[in-house]
C-alpha positions as CSV (number, residue, x, y, z in Angstrom):
1,X,22.8,-95.2,185.3
2,X,21.5,-92.9,182.5
3,X,21.3,-93.8,178.8
4,X,20.2,-91.3,176.1
5,X,19.0,-92.7,172.8
6,X,17.9,-90.9,169.6
7,X,16.0,-92.7,166.7
8,X,15.2,-90.8,163.5
9,X,13.7,-91.5,160.1
10,X,10.9,-90.7,157.7
11,X,7.3,-91.0,158.8
12,X,6.0,-94.5,158.1
13,X,9.4,-96.2,158.8
14,X,8.2,-97.4,162.2
15,X,10.6,-95.3,164.2
16,X,8.0,-94.5,166.9
17,X,6.8,-98.1,167.2
18,X,10.5,-99.2,167.6
19,X,11.0,-96.6,170.3
20,X,7.8,-97.3,172.1
21,X,8.5,-101.1,172.2
22,X,12.0,-100.5,173.6
23,X,10.6,-98.1,176.2
24,X,8.0,-100.6,177.4
25,X,10.7,-103.2,177.8
26,X,12.9,-100.9,179.8
27,X,9.9,-99.9,182.1
28,X,9.2,-103.6,182.6
29,X,12.9,-104.0,183.5
30,X,12.4,-101.5,186.4
31,X,13.9,-98.4,184.8
32,X,12.4,-94.9,184.6
33,X,11.9,-93.9,181.0
34,X,11.1,-90.7,179.1
35,X,9.9,-90.9,175.5
36,X,9.7,-87.6,173.5
37,X,8.4,-88.0,170.0
38,X,9.0,-85.3,167.4
39,X,7.1,-85.1,164.1
40,X,7.9,-83.0,161.0
41,X,5.3,-80.6,159.7
42,X,4.9,-82.4,156.3
43,X,1.8,-84.5,155.8
44,X,3.7,-87.3,154.2
45,X,7.4,-88.2,154.2
46,X,8.2,-85.9,157.1
47,X,10.9,-86.4,159.7
48,X,10.1,-88.4,162.8
49,X,12.3,-88.7,165.7
50,X,12.2,-89.8,169.3
51,X,14.4,-89.0,172.2
52,X,14.5,-91.7,174.8
53,X,16.1,-91.6,178.2
54,X,16.5,-94.8,180.2
55,X,17.6,-94.2,183.8
56,X,17.4,-95.4,187.4
57,X,16.1,-91.9,188.4
58,X,13.9,-89.2,186.8
59,X,15.7,-87.3,184.0
60,X,15.0,-84.6,181.4
61,X,13.1,-86.0,178.4
62,X,15.3,-84.2,176.0
63,X,18.7,-85.7,175.3
64,X,22.0,-83.8,175.3
65,X,24.1,-86.5,173.7
66,X,22.9,-89.8,172.4
67,X,24.9,-92.8,173.6
68,X,23.0,-94.9,170.9
69,X,21.7,-93.2,167.8
70,X,19.7,-95.0,165.0
71,X,19.3,-93.2,161.7
72,X,17.0,-94.6,159.1
73,X,17.4,-92.1,156.2
74,X,20.0,-89.7,154.9
75,X,18.4,-86.4,155.8
76,X,18.0,-87.5,159.4
77,X,21.8,-88.4,159.4
78,X,22.6,-84.9,158.2
79,X,20.3,-83.2,160.7
80,X,21.0,-85.3,163.8
81,X,24.5,-86.8,163.7
82,X,25.9,-83.9,165.7
83,X,23.9,-85.2,168.7
84,X,25.8,-88.5,169.0
85,X,28.1,-88.7,172.0
86,X,31.8,-89.0,171.4
87,X,31.8,-92.3,173.2
88,X,28.5,-93.2,171.5
89,X,27.3,-95.6,168.8
90,X,25.9,-94.4,165.5
91,X,23.8,-97.0,163.6
92,X,22.8,-96.1,160.1
93,X,20.5,-97.8,157.6
94,X,22.9,-98.4,154.7
95,X,20.0,-99.4,152.5
96,X,18.9,-95.7,152.3
97,X,22.1,-93.8,153.3
98,X,25.0,-93.3,150.9
99,X,26.5,-90.3,152.7
100,X,29.4,-90.9,155.0
101,X,28.8,-89.8,158.6
102,X,31.0,-87.0,159.9
103,X,30.1,-87.4,163.5
104,X,32.9,-87.9,166.0
105,X,31.8,-91.0,167.9
106,X,33.3,-94.3,169.1
107,X,31.5,-96.6,166.7
108,X,29.7,-96.4,163.4
109,X,27.7,-99.4,162.2
110,X,26.2,-99.5,158.7
111,X,23.4,-102.1,158.5
112,X,21.1,-102.6,155.4
113,X,17.9,-102.8,157.4
114,X,15.6,-102.5,154.4
115,X,17.5,-105.0,152.4
116,X,17.4,-107.5,155.2
117,X,13.7,-107.0,155.7
118,X,13.1,-107.4,152.0
119,X,14.9,-110.7,152.1
120,X,12.6,-111.8,154.9
121,X,9.6,-111.0,152.8
122,X,8.5,-107.5,153.7
123,X,10.5,-104.2,153.7
124,X,8.1,-102.8,156.3
125,X,9.7,-105.0,158.9
126,X,12.9,-103.0,158.6
127,X,12.1,-101.3,161.9
128,X,12.0,-104.7,163.7
129,X,15.3,-105.6,162.1
130,X,16.7,-102.3,163.5
131,X,15.1,-102.9,166.9
132,X,16.9,-106.3,167.2
133,X,20.2,-104.7,166.1
134,X,19.9,-101.8,168.5
135,X,19.1,-104.0,171.4
136,X,22.7,-105.5,171.2
137,X,23.9,-102.2,172.5
138,X,21.4,-102.1,175.4
139,X,22.4,-105.0,177.7
140,X,20.3,-103.7,180.5
141,X,17.1,-104.3,178.5
142,X,15.9,-108.0,178.4
143,X,15.6,-109.5,175.0
144,X,12.7,-111.7,175.9
145,X,10.8,-108.7,177.2
146,X,11.3,-106.9,173.9
147,X,10.1,-110.0,172.0
148,X,6.9,-110.0,174.1
149,X,6.6,-106.3,173.3
150,X,6.8,-107.1,169.5
151,X,4.0,-109.6,170.0
152,X,1.9,-107.0,171.8
153,X,2.6,-104.3,169.2
154,X,1.2,-106.6,166.5
155,X,-1.6,-108.2,168.5
156,X,-4.2,-106.6,166.4
157,X,-2.6,-108.1,163.2
158,X,-1.6,-111.5,164.5
159,X,-0.6,-112.8,161.1
160,X,2.3,-110.2,161.1
161,X,3.8,-111.5,164.4
162,X,5.9,-114.3,163.0
163,X,7.5,-112.1,160.3
164,X,8.3,-109.3,162.8
165,X,9.7,-111.7,165.4
166,X,11.9,-113.2,162.7
167,X,13.0,-109.7,161.6
168,X,13.8,-108.8,165.2
169,X,15.8,-112.0,165.7
170,X,17.6,-111.4,162.4
171,X,18.6,-107.9,163.4
172,X,19.7,-109.1,166.8
173,X,22.0,-111.8,165.3
174,X,23.3,-109.7,162.4
175,X,27.0,-109.3,162.4
176,X,28.6,-106.4,160.5
């Protein structure tokens, strides 16, 4: 089994935290995982992206085609959509993306991650909404393990745990 993922957005959107939380859960599930972060050269508002490979054997850390791709902003869509696999899933943050994707892939899902997070009380939780939604396409990764990872990620700011768990659960149960 080998699954390639690509998550991309603007610095500060929590793409790396989302990716790291998912990787930790996959490792706890017994998989070998590579996590390759990429950062834009801009000081603020630069592109962030991570390539993740989840497998039962050691693999290259750089993806060739993403089976699951999460795109949080329009420029990331333009720059990365060509990397989604033909049988892959492209998930875009419709709160920040107006452009129609041109990628040839099996499924495109438009989810208003920021709008959902704002309704929950804090737009900064959009990455946790996205994490919950993305997890629906990763049945090999245990939901409870990811929830524990969310708690660990916010352990230093305990007051944020309930909001982020609610955002995660809302994303997981979101139907488009």
